[in-house]
N, C-alpha and C positions, 0 to 999 in steps of 0.2 A: 504263178507270177508272170507278171508282165513289164513292160518297161514302155513309159510315155513317151522315150526317143525314137519315133517311128525311122524305120529303114527303108520304107517304101519309096517310090520315085515321087510321090507327093507328099511331103511331110504335112502334117496338121498341127495346127495352133492349139494351144490347150484353151479350153473353154472359158477359164477365168480370165485369160489374155485377150479374147477376141476384139473386144472394144478398147485395148489399152492405146494410149495415145501420149507422147512426150507430154510432161507436166513440168513447168519451170519452177513450181512451188517449191521451196527448200523443205527438205526432212528434217526435223528437230530430233536432237538425242534427249533421251530420259533424263530427266531431273532428279530421279532416284540416285543414292549412293551406292547401292551394291547390287548384285545380281539377283538376289533373291526377292528384295523391294521391286526391282525392275519387270521381274516376271509377274507377281504378284498386281502390280499396279496395271500392267498392260491386259493381264487376263480379266479384271475388272473392268476396263475399259472398251476392249473389244474382242470378246473370247471367240467371235466367229470369223475374225481376220485369218488370213493363212499365215503361219509364223513359217512354214517349212514345206517345200515340195520334195518328195523322196522318191524319184522315178521307178528306182528298182523294188520298191516295196510292192505288194499286191495292190490292185487297184483300189479297193475300199481305203485302203492305209496310205494312198500316196499323198494325200492332202492332210497335213497336220495343221489344224487350226491351233490358235494360241489357248483356246479353251481345252482342248485335248492334250496340249502339251502340258498345260498345268496339271490335269488330272494325272496324267502318266509320270511326269516328274515326282508328283506326291505319291504315287504308288512307289517308285523307285526310292524316294527319299525314307518312306516308311520300312522297305524292307532292309535299308543300309541301318536304320535306327535298331532295327530289331536285331541285327547283328551285332549290336554293339559300337556302331560309329556315332562318335559325337562331335560337337561344334569344334573345329580346329584339327580334327583328325583328317590325316591323309586318304583318298582313297584311288587305288589305280583303276582305270577303265580302259579295257583291251577289248574294243568290238570294233568291227568295221562301220564306215557310215551307215546309220540306219535310225529307225524310229528309237529304237532301245539305246544307242548310244546318247542320241539328243536328250531322250528322258532322262537317262542316268546322269547326265551332265549337269542339267538343271535340278534333278533332286538332290545332287550331292550339293549344289549352291543353296536349295531351300534348307536344308541341315546346318549350313554354315560350316560343312566340311570342305576340303580342299581336293579338287579333281586332279590327276596326273594321267596324261593319256597316254598309253603305248600303243604302238602298231602291233596289230594281230598277225601272226605268221599266216601269210597267203598260200603257202605250199607247205608240205609235210617235210621238205627238205630244209626248209627254214626255221623248223620248231625249236631246234637247238639255239639258234642265234636269238630268237625271241625270248626264250627262256633265259638266258645270258643276259639280256638287257632288260627283262623285267626283276631279275635277281640283283642286278646292279641298282634299279630303282628303288627296290624294297630295302638295300642295305643303305641307301643313302638318305632316304627320307622317311623310313620306319612306318610303313602306311598299316592302317587297321583292316583293310580289306580290299578285295581285287574283283571286279566284275568283269566276267567273261562269257562266251557263248559254250553251248554244251560241248562242243568238240574239244575243246581246250580244259575242260572241267577236272578230269581225271589227271592231266599233267599237274596242272596249277594245285589241285589239292595233296598231290603227292610232294610236290616240293615247297609250295608256300605256306600250306597248313603247320608244319612243323616250326616256321617262322612266327607263328601266333597270328596269321591271316585268315580271315573269314573268306570262303570263295562263294560268290553269288552269280546266278546265272539267270538272266531274262527268260519268259515274259515276268513280271512282277503282279502278285495279286493286288487287287485295288485297296488302296489306304490312303493316309493322311498324314503329313508330318504335322506333330503335335504343336510344336512351336517354331514356326519358320523364322530364319536368322535375318528378318528385316530391320533389324536394328545393329545388323553388322557395321563395324567402324571400317571407315574407308581405307584405313591401314590395314586391315586384317587381309590375310593371304586369300585370293580368289583362285589362283590358279599357278601350278608348277608345270611351266614346258620345259621338257627336256631337250636339250640341244641334239642334232641329228650327229651321226658319225658313228665311230666304233665305240664299244661299251665303254670302256675305262675311259674314254676323255668326254663323255656324255655329262652335261653339267645340268641341275635342276635350276631353270631360271623362276625366280620368284616374283608375280605378278600379284599386286594389291589391287583391291576392289578401285583405289583411286586411280591407279596405274592404269587398269584393264579400260575403265570408263574414259579416261584422258585419251587412251590410244584410239578408242572407237570414235571420239569425237574429232580428234585429229583425222582419223580416215573419213568421215563423213564430210568436214568441212574442205578436205583436201579432193575430193573426187570431184565436184560435191554431190553428196545425195539429194534426190529429189523425188516428192511423192510420185509414186506410181514406178518407182524403180524396182527391180529384182535382180539380185545376185545368182549367177550360174557358177557352180565351183564343183570339181571334181578332185580338189586338192587333199589329202589326207588330213584329217583333223587334228593328229598329232602334231602337225607342222603349223606353225605360228600364221602361215598365210591361209591356211584352210580354217582353222579355228577361230583366230580374231577377225580376219578379213572377210572369210566366207560364212562363218556361221553367227558370230557375237554382234558385229557391228553392226549388221542389218536390223537383226532383231532389235538392239538398242536405238535404233531409229524409227521404229514399227514399219519396217520395210520385210517382205518375204525373200528367201534363198532357196533354189532349188540344188539341192546337195545329191551329186553323184558319187558313186563308189569310185576309188583310184583305178581299180583294175578295168573299169569300163573303159576309161580312156587309153589305158597302156593296150588293151587288147583290140579296141576298135576306136581310134582317135575322131572317127566321125561322130559318135555320139555325143561328143562335146559340142560341134558346130550344130545338130540336129536339136540339142537341148535348147541352145540360144534361139534357135528360131522357134520352137515349140512353147516356149514360156515367154518370147519376144524378150529376151534377157538384154539389159542395158549396162551391166557391169559384170565381168569376168575376168579373173587374173590367172596367169599361168607362168610356169619358166620359162627362159627361152628355148630349153630344148623342146618344149611342146609346140611353140610354134615352128620351129624348125621342122619338127616329124610331120605336122600338117602338111606344110608346105611342099615337103619333099615326096609326100605320098597321096597328095590330094587327085593325081591323074588316076589313082587306082580306085578312088572313091565313087560312089554314086550321089552326087551332089544336085540333081536334077530338083529344082523348086527351092532349092536352098536360099533363105532370106535372112542376111545379116544385118540388116539397115537400122535395126533396134539398137545394136551393140555400140554404146557410146564410149564405153571407157575399156580397153584391152590392155590391162596391166602386164607389164612384162619385166619379173624380177627373179628374186632368189638366187640368181646365179649373172655373171658378166653377161649383159646383153650385147649381141654381134649384130653389126650394120647390115651384114648379107640376109640375117634372118629376117629383119623388118622389112627389107626390100623383097624379098621372095615370098614371105606370106601376104603382105600387101598387094603383090601383083596377082597371086593365084586366087585370093579370095575378093577382091574388088569388083569381078563380075558379078558376085553374089550378094554386094550391097554393102561389104565391109568400107568403112572409109578410111583413108590413109590417116588422118588427125584422131582416130580413134586409137590408135597404138599409142600406149604412154607406159615408156619405161619408167621403173621405179626402183628405190632401193630401201632396205629397210633390214630388221634383226628383231629376234624375238625379244632381247633386252630391253626393246622399246615398246613391247606390246606387239608391234610390228614396223610401221610406215615411218621412214626418215625423209625421204623425198619423192615426189610425183613430177613427171613433165606435165607442165601446164596443159589444164585442159583445152581442146579446141585447138591446139597447134600440132604442126607437123613433128616428129621426133628431130630432135638437133643431133646432128652427126658432124664432127670435126675431123679432116684428114691431116694427120700430124706426122711429124717425123718419127718413125720407131727407135732410131737409134738414140736420138736426142732424148726421148722418154726414157728408153731404158739406161741409157749412160748417165744422163745429166739431170734425169727428174724433171724435164721441163718441156711445156708445149710450144713446139716450134714449126716451122712450115717444112714440109718434106724436101730433101735436096734432089731426090730422083723419083722415079714411079716405083723402083723396089724400095725405097725407104718409105713410103707411104703406108699409114697404117689408120683405119677408120676407129674414131671412139666415140660411143655414143652416151650423150648424156641423160643422168638418171634424174634430171629436173631439180626443181626447187624446193626447199625445206616445206613441209606441210605444215599448217597452224600448229603451233605449239611446240616444234622442234628447232633447234638450233645446230647448225651443222659448221666445223671450221676444219681447216687442213694445217696440221703443224709438223716441225721438225722433230727429231727424236728426242728434245728437250723439252717439248711441248710448247715451243713459239709458234706464233700463227704465221705460215707463210703466204706470201702474196699471190695472187691470180695467177695459173698457169705454172705454177711450181707444185710437182708432186709431192706427198708426204702422207702422214698417217691421218686417217678419217676419224673424227671426233664427235660425238653428239651427245647431246642434252635435252632434257625434256622432264615434263610431268609424268609423263607415262613411263617413266624409268623405272625398270626393275628395283626390286627390294634388295636384290643381291642373289648370289648362287646358294643354294640350299646347303647347308653344312660346309661352306667353303669360305669363310670370311678373308681368309689371306687372299684368296683368287679373287674375291670380290674385291678387295683393298686395290689389288694390282690392276685390275680393270677399269675401276671406278674411282676416280680422283676429283674432288671438289664439283661432284655433280656433273662431270664430263667422262664418258665411256669410250675408251679406246677400244675401237672396234675390230683393230686387227686387219683392216684393210687399206689399201693404199688409192688415192686418187688427187683430184686438183680441180679447180674452179676456174671457170669462165662465164664472166658476165652473170655471177651469180648463180651458175648451175653447177652440180655436183658431177664429176666424170669418174667413175671407179674403174681403176686400172690393173688391180691386182690384190694381193694379199701378202701382208708383211710376215704372217703365219704360214705354216706350211700346210694347210687344209687343202684337200683336194675336192672339189666342187663336182659332181656327178649327178645330173638330172635334179637339181636343187638340193641333193643330199650332201653334206659336209664328211670328209672323212679323214683321220689324223694318218698319216703316212706309216708310223712305226709298226702298227700291228702287220700291215701288209708286208713290211719289210721283214719282220720277223718270222712270218710263215714262209717266205721265199728261203730264208737263211737254213730252213729245216731240210732242203732239199739236197741232197748229194750232188757234189761237183760245184756249189754255190760257194764262193770265196767267204769266210765271215767276217762281217762288217762290210762287204762288197756289195751291199744292195742300196738302192734309192727309188722310191715310188714318188710319182710327179703326175699331175694332170697336165694335160696339154690339150688346148682347145681345137677341136674337130669342127670347122666350119659348116661341113656338111650336116652335121648332126645337130648343131646349134649348142653344144654342150662341152664339157672337157671329156675326155677319155683317159682312164688309168694306163700309164706306162711305167712298166719296172723295168730299170737298168740294173744288170748284174754284172758283177767281175768273176771270170770262170777262166780256167786253163783250157776249157773246151772251147773256147771262142775261135778258134783257127780251124775246125772241122764244122764246116755248115750242117752235116746231118746230125752230129752230136748236139750242136748249139740248139738246132731246132728241136730235137726231143727233149733238152733241158729245158726250153722255154715252154713246153706242151706240160711238163712235169710242175713247173713253177704255176703256170697258170692253175692247174688243179689244186694245189696245195694252197695258194692264196684264196681261190674261190671256196674250198672246203672250209677253210678256218675263218673265213671274214665275210663270204655271202659275196663277195666282188670279184669279178672275173677280169683279169688285166686283158687290155685290147691288143697289147702288143707288150713282148719281153724282148729287151736286146741285149744281146749278150758281147761282153766288152773284155778286153786285158785288163790285169789287175792295175791300179794305181790310175785307171782312166777316169773315174768320176770326179768331179771338181768338189774340192773339200775346202774348209778355212784353215788357216795354220794350226789351229789346234785339233783338227782331225773332222770336224764335224760336216756332214754333206751340206752342199750349197744347192739345197734343191731349185730355188727358182731360177738359177744360173744353168742347172741340168736342165730344166724345161725348156728353156729358151734355145738351148743347143739343139735339143731333140726336134723343136718346131723348126729351126733354122736348118738343121741337117749338119750342123757342125760338130756333133761328138764324134771322137776318133772312133 
């Protein structure tokens, strides 16, 4: 095995990209109506073009052409067909980013089946959490088969075979799909994308071929894609930002992507930067925490010879974008060719396929310094009254083509600019609904408008996202419901029943939220006992959910803010913790 992201002091450029230069010619999206037809069309037109670079594959497999992809997709599709998978059946794909996963994804599409991507467990300790999540997916969608690697075969076979699933593991023998689903109607399902978060809260977001192709067009026009562009992505493919943005949108515009495994970035963030240099990457997205991590650790990296001048669009989304992160990343990477106007905050969600708003191309990120208290107490954008009252808000940009955005009051009436309210979106790429959840679909999607659950305001036609009306906790781009975390904490002796609240508090240094647990206990007055209680809670929550609290705050009973009906006021608690006003 070898990686093409060199760690030497003189990084190399991939031979395919040595003669690269910016090309202003727009890249056109496919005219085909579904994924199978798009794959077969491109394989017929340009079989030798590169579809994907896979740096962690063996050297001979790092460069996957469209022709090779088509052959391997046929092999995967034939294996699934032999296992009894038919058109419209659901298939869970549980593989790390690899040639096998890409082939299985397109092979499922050739069959006209519906892929569902599940994150594989990257450690032995996470295997139970993985099994719980996959079991939830099976219970919700009733798939016919699951594709996983050999290390998971025994566990998957023991658990999932009794539920009627076939377990398949690559590599697959050569084969061909007898009747490719090139006639799949635009309204047929193309993908089910499960939301992140805890198992019980995960929803199966249904995307039709029409919606998926519309999402790719919106991304392509919003960037905009040009001939000669290449996407660099380490984002997990079970996430909409990695799947739709990093893998599908480029292929559907006849462009390549370099797909890295998420763990590569997590363990050595500089591999992301080296990949952009090596492939002369032009577009590369990441959550805010990733830019913060690179900015804060760059002084420990060997960045000799690094050239980021090709990086035209550095999208920053999936969580609230923090102004300090933008400034610090740009300052640290500017000596290596990164241009300030390349940083493009954005906003989106899986229910739209991905993109809702992008910062305009070629412009500096827009940052407005406003009154913290006016926004928190009145929901209005007003000048700060003091330095302590000042808070920076980062614009997420303007709606991408095909997307409509509005901010409304609780009754759905549109609010004027500068007034915070619920962010609602509408588009042709809108999901078909949540799988098996018609009531939840009707609740969130009304008259074509999706209630995103986020809060924000507009200024000059640009959207500023300020937080969430729902109680989601976002950590490194992942969404987590607080209830399971709180339930785990209440199992610890010494915690008052019902006296627990879990919230996300923004950590400017990390560029993402950190999980803080506030618990009511009689042990609050003894510092040593309170500290030991906090450690026990950290262990219990981590064991039950896979998330370890960054901090446990032990307080007296009746300290946590609640509504008159007794419900925890988590947003208020998060604000009190951030400001240090919790008693």
